[in-house]
N, C-alpha and C positions, 0 to 999 in steps of 0.2 A: 478840239481836236480828238477822235475815240481813241480811247484806254481799251488795250488790254490785259487784268487783272489776272495773272498765272500764282497760281497759290500751294504751292508744291506740300508735302507728306513733312512731320513732325522730323522726322530723321530721313530726311533729305535737308535740301537748303540750294539759293538760287544757280547754283553750278552746275545740279542734276541734269541726266543727260535729256531728258523728258524738255526740262526749261530752255535748254541752250539750245535744243534742237529745233525747238520752236519760236525762240526769238530771231538766229538763224536765218530760220522763214522768213518772218515776215520781213526781216529787214530788207530781205530780196525781192521779195512779191507784193510787200504791203506798204507801199511812200505814205507818210507822214501819219501813221498809229502811232500810240505811246505804249510804249509796252512793259509793264511794271511784273516786275518776282520779289519780293519785299524780302528778308530774312525774317521769317519767323518766329517769335518767342516757342518755347518748345511746350509751355503752358498752353492751355486751348482757350485761357479767358483773354488772356494777355494775347493772342494772337490773333483772336476775333477784334480785341479793342486795337490793334493794328490796322487789319483789316477796314473796319468799322470809320478810322480817322484817313486811308486812306480817298475812302471812298467818298466822304464828306468833303473831301476836296474838291473835289470833280464833278462834274454831270452824272447823272446816272449814266450807268452804261448802257454801249448798246449791242455788248457783245461782253459775255466772260466764257472764260473758261475754266476750269477745274482741273487740276492734276496731282492733288492731292492724294492717299489709298483707297480703297473704293469702301473702306466705314464710314473716312471724313469727310469724302465726297457727298454719301448718303444725305449727312446733316446739312454739310454747307450749302444744296440748294436751297433746302428750305431761307437758311438763314440769309442769302444774298440774295435773291427774289427780288427782296424791298428795296433794294437798290437799284433794278432795272426800270428802263422806260419801260411803256407799253411797245409792244410788237418786238423788245428784244430777245434776241437768242443764248442760250446757255447749250454748253456741251461740255462732254470733259474727256480726258484722255484715259480711264479707267480699263484699267482687264477684263472684269463681269462685268455684262451692262443687266444681268436681271433684277437687282436690288436698287438700281440707281435709274434703270427706265422707270421703276416703280416712284420713287420718288420724285422724279422727275413729272409725274403724273399727276400729282399732288399740287404744283405751280398752275396762279391764274393763269385762266385762257390767254389772256396778255401777253407772257414770255411763252415762246416758241423754244419750246427743248427739244432738243438732236444729241439722241446718244449719237454719242463716236467712234470710232474704230481704232477695238480693243489693239491697238500696235505698239502700247506702251504699258511695262510694266513686266510682272512677271508675273508667274503659277500660283509661287510660294510669296509668305507675307512676314513682315518682321524684320528685325535688327539684321540677321543673318542674309537677308536679300535685297538690302541697301547699294546701292554703286555705292 
């Protein structure tokens, strides 16, 4: 079974608007896919350990969607690459593209990187921007 692992930001949750919207879409359009949105720990090292445990329980991902804040996406792109099969695709739902695309350029040639449409997120960041 193919798995999509959605990683929300540290001031967000599995109930975030982006996570729910993507889950609703996938359930209606992509049968037979496992969609995971773990409740991530607020400490980055513990959150990455959670993600690593989830990835270790599955075969390498064919698709990874990253829905965290832009600064976090930039770091996670390189960290997630080692869990992806040759030919896998990674995309994002970040609101700003330039720094994400730069991080994607550093991925191995075996990983296909596609900058997603900036339809999600806001033009402001921080706790005051949280939904």
